N, CA, C and O atoms as CSV, one atom per row, in Angstrom:
chain,resi,resn,atom,element,x,y,z
A,1,MET,N,N,14.052,44.033,-31.981
A,1,MET,CA,C,13.278,43.112,-31.159
A,1,MET,C,C,13.092,43.674,-29.742
A,1,MET,O,O,11.988,43.646,-29.196
A,2,GLU,N,N,14.161,44.175,-29.165
A,2,GLU,CA,C,14.076,44.761,-27.818
A,2,GLU,C,C,13.181,45.999,-27.821
A,2,GLU,O,O,12.387,46.204,-26.903
A,3,LEU,N,N,13.317,46.813,-28.855
A,3,LEU,CA,C,12.556,48.058,-28.921
A,3,LEU,C,C,11.051,47.780,-28.967
A,3,LEU,O,O,10.271,48.472,-28.313
A,4,ILE,N,N,10.648,46.774,-29.734
A,4,ILE,CA,C,9.236,46.409,-29.826
A,4,ILE,C,C,8.720,45.953,-28.464
A,4,ILE,O,O,7.606,46.294,-28.066
A,5,PHE,N,N,9.542,45.178,-27.755
A,5,PHE,CA,C,9.159,44.695,-26.419
A,5,PHE,C,C,8.966,45.859,-25.448
A,5,PHE,O,O,8.017,45.870,-24.664
A,6,ILE,N,N,9.875,46.841,-25.506
A,6,ILE,CA,C,9.777,48.024,-24.638
A,6,ILE,C,C,8.503,48.815,-24.970
A,6,ILE,O,O,7.806,49.286,-24.070
A,7,PHE,N,N,8.207,48.957,-26.266
A,7,PHE,CA,C,6.991,49.672,-26.658
A,7,PHE,C,C,5.738,48.952,-26.178
A,7,PHE,O,O,4.776,49.598,-25.765
A,8,LYS,N,N,5.739,47.617,-26.227
A,8,LYS,CA,C,4.588,46.854,-25.737
A,8,LYS,C,C,4.381,47.089,-24.245
A,8,LYS,O,O,3.248,47.277,-23.800
A,9,ILE,N,N,5.457,47.081,-23.473
A,9,ILE,CA,C,5.357,47.318,-22.034
A,9,ILE,C,C,4.823,48.720,-21.760
A,9,ILE,O,O,3.941,48.897,-20.919
A,10,LEU,N,N,5.356,49.720,-22.470
A,10,LEU,CA,C,4.891,51.093,-22.293
A,10,LEU,C,C,3.419,51.235,-22.668
A,10,LEU,O,O,2.673,51.963,-22.013
A,11,PHE,N,N,3.003,50.536,-23.727
A,11,PHE,CA,C,1.618,50.580,-24.169
A,11,PHE,C,C,0.694,50.002,-23.098
A,11,PHE,O,O,-0.364,50.567,-22.821
A,12,VAL,N,N,1.087,48.882,-22.496
A,12,VAL,CA,C,0.273,48.253,-21.450
A,12,VAL,C,C,0.188,49.166,-20.229
A,12,VAL,O,O,-0.890,49.337,-19.659
A,13,ILE,N,N,1.319,49.756,-19.821
A,13,ILE,CA,C,1.317,50.656,-18.666
A,13,ILE,C,C,0.436,51.876,-18.944
A,13,ILE,O,O,-0.336,52.299,-18.084
A,14,GLY,N,N,0.553,52.432,-20.137
A,14,GLY,CA,C,-0.282,53.573,-20.516
A,14,GLY,C,C,-1.757,53.218,-20.519
A,14,GLY,O,O,-2.586,54.012,-20.076
A,15,GLY,N,N,-2.096,52.029,-21.014
A,15,GLY,CA,C,-3.480,51.571,-21.011
A,15,GLY,C,C,-4.028,51.446,-19.607
A,15,GLY,O,O,-5.172,51.818,-19.347
A,16,LEU,N,N,-3.210,50.918,-18.688
A,16,LEU,CA,C,-3.647,50.785,-17.297
A,16,LEU,C,C,-3.879,52.156,-16.664
A,16,LEU,O,O,-4.839,52.341,-15.915
A,17,ILE,N,N,-3.006,53.114,-16.961
A,17,ILE,CA,C,-3.166,54.469,-16.418
A,17,ILE,C,C,-4.451,55.108,-16.942
A,17,ILE,O,O,-5.191,55.734,-16.183
A,18,VAL,N,N,-4.716,54.949,-18.236
A,18,VAL,CA,C,-5.940,55.509,-18.822
A,18,VAL,C,C,-7.172,54.856,-18.200
A,18,VAL,O,O,-8.147,55.537,-17.880
A,19,LEU,N,N,-7.125,53.541,-18.030
A,19,LEU,CA,C,-8.246,52.820,-17.434
A,19,LEU,C,C,-8.508,53.301,-16.010
A,19,LEU,O,O,-9.658,53.503,-15.621
A,20,TYR,N,N,-7.450,53.483,-15.241
A,20,TYR,CA,C,-7.573,53.977,-13.863
A,20,TYR,C,C,-8.183,55.379,-13.849
A,20,TYR,O,O,-9.057,55.672,-13.034
A,21,ALA,N,N,-7.718,56.245,-14.757
A,21,ALA,CA,C,-8.242,57.611,-14.814
A,21,ALA,C,C,-9.724,57.609,-15.180
A,21,ALA,O,O,-10.498,58.390,-14.626
A,22,VAL,N,N,-10.124,56.738,-16.108
A,22,VAL,CA,C,-11.533,56.671,-16.515
A,22,VAL,C,C,-12.390,56.181,-15.355
A,22,VAL,O,O,-13.470,56.720,-15.111
A,23,ILE,N,N,-11.918,55.164,-14.640
A,23,ILE,CA,C,-12.688,54.636,-13.511
A,23,ILE,C,C,-12.812,55.682,-12.405
A,23,ILE,O,O,-13.866,55.799,-11.780
A,24,ARG,N,N,-11.750,56.440,-12.159
A,24,ARG,CA,C,-11.784,57.478,-11.122
A,24,ARG,C,C,-12.754,58.601,-11.484
A,24,ARG,O,O,-13.386,59.181,-10.602
A,25,ASN,N,N,-12.876,58.909,-12.778
A,25,ASN,CA,C,-13.692,60.050,-13.213
A,25,ASN,C,C,-15.003,59.620,-13.852
A,25,ASN,O,O,-15.576,60.361,-14.651
A,26,LEU,N,N,-15.489,58.419,-13.506
A,26,LEU,CA,C,-16.679,57.879,-14.150
A,26,LEU,C,C,-17.904,58.753,-13.905
A,26,LEU,O,O,-18.722,58.939,-14.806
A,27,ASP,N,N,-18.036,59.292,-12.688
A,27,ASP,CA,C,-19.203,60.131,-12.396
A,27,ASP,C,C,-19.174,61.408,-13.219
A,27,ASP,O,O,-20.222,61.869,-13.673
A,28,ILE,N,N,-18.003,61.988,-13.421
A,28,ILE,CA,C,-17.881,63.200,-14.238
A,28,ILE,C,C,-18.234,62.891,-15.692
A,28,ILE,O,O,-18.917,63.676,-16.350
A,29,ILE,N,N,-17.765,61.744,-16.191
A,29,ILE,CA,C,-18.060,61.340,-17.567
A,29,ILE,C,C,-19.561,61.114,-17.742
A,29,ILE,O,O,-20.130,61.490,-18.766
A,30,LYS,N,N,-20.206,60.499,-16.743
A,30,LYS,CA,C,-21.663,60.284,-16.819
A,30,LYS,C,C,-22.404,61.609,-16.899
A,30,LYS,O,O,-23.341,61.746,-17.685
A,31,ILE,N,N,-21.996,62.584,-16.098
A,31,ILE,CA,C,-22.653,63.894,-16.102
A,31,ILE,C,C,-22.506,64.545,-17.479
A,31,ILE,O,O,-23.464,65.112,-18.005
A,32,ILE,N,N,-21.306,64.465,-18.061
A,32,ILE,CA,C,-21.082,65.058,-19.380
A,32,ILE,C,C,-21.941,64.370,-20.437
A,32,ILE,O,O,-22.528,65.037,-21.289
A,33,LEU,N,N,-22.017,63.028,-20.386
A,33,LEU,CA,C,-22.821,62.289,-21.377
A,33,LEU,C,C,-24.301,62.617,-21.244
A,33,LEU,O,O,-24.992,62.770,-22.252
A,34,ILE,N,N,-24.798,62.728,-20.014
A,34,ILE,CA,C,-26.207,63.084,-19.804
A,34,ILE,C,C,-26.472,64.489,-20.337
A,34,ILE,O,O,-27.508,64.734,-20.956
A,35,TYR,N,N,-25.536,65.416,-20.099
A,35,TYR,CA,C,-25.684,66.785,-20.602
A,35,TYR,C,C,-25.777,66.799,-22.129
A,35,TYR,O,O,-26.646,67.467,-22.689
A,36,TRP,N,N,-24.885,66.064,-22.807
A,36,TRP,CA,C,-24.896,66.034,-24.271
A,36,TRP,C,C,-26.161,65.376,-24.793
A,36,TRP,O,O,-26.723,65.825,-25.793
A,37,LYS,N,N,-26.626,64.305,-24.123
A,37,LYS,CA,C,-27.849,63.634,-24.539
A,37,LYS,C,C,-29.030,64.598,-24.454
A,37,LYS,O,O,-29.845,64.663,-25.375
A,38,ASP,N,N,-29.127,65.343,-23.361
A,38,ASP,CA,C,-30.201,66.313,-23.198
A,38,ASP,C,C,-30.110,67.405,-24.273
A,38,ASP,O,O,-31.123,67.838,-24.822
A,39,LEU,N,N,-28.886,67.837,-24.558
A,39,LEU,CA,C,-28.666,68.889,-25.541
A,39,LEU,C,C,-29.122,68.446,-26.930
A,39,LEU,O,O,-29.717,69.226,-27.674
A,40,ILE,N,N,-28.839,67.185,-27.274
A,40,ILE,CA,C,-29.160,66.686,-28.622
A,40,ILE,C,C,-30.659,66.416,-28.761
A,40,ILE,O,O,-31.272,66.822,-29.748
A,41,PHE,N,N,-31.256,65.729,-27.774
A,41,PHE,CA,C,-32.631,65.287,-27.924
A,41,PHE,C,C,-33.672,66.324,-27.522
A,41,PHE,O,O,-34.867,66.098,-27.714
A,42,ARG,N,N,-33.239,67.465,-26.964
A,42,ARG,CA,C,-34.192,68.485,-26.572
A,42,ARG,C,C,-34.750,69.216,-27.780
A,42,ARG,O,O,-35.870,69.727,-27.740
A,43,LYS,N,N,-33.975,69.267,-28.853
A,43,LYS,CA,C,-34.378,70.026,-30.039
A,43,LYS,C,C,-35.499,69.326,-30.803
A,43,LYS,O,O,-35.956,69.832,-31.828
């Protein structure tokens, strides 16, 4: 029971860290997505 609770807390903390990283790098992600879109639809 305790172990499951600890895993839930770690999962939430990890999710928050990932969310923060995505928000910080949103402009880089947009550039990559635009590049891939151009690469696919240019053909």
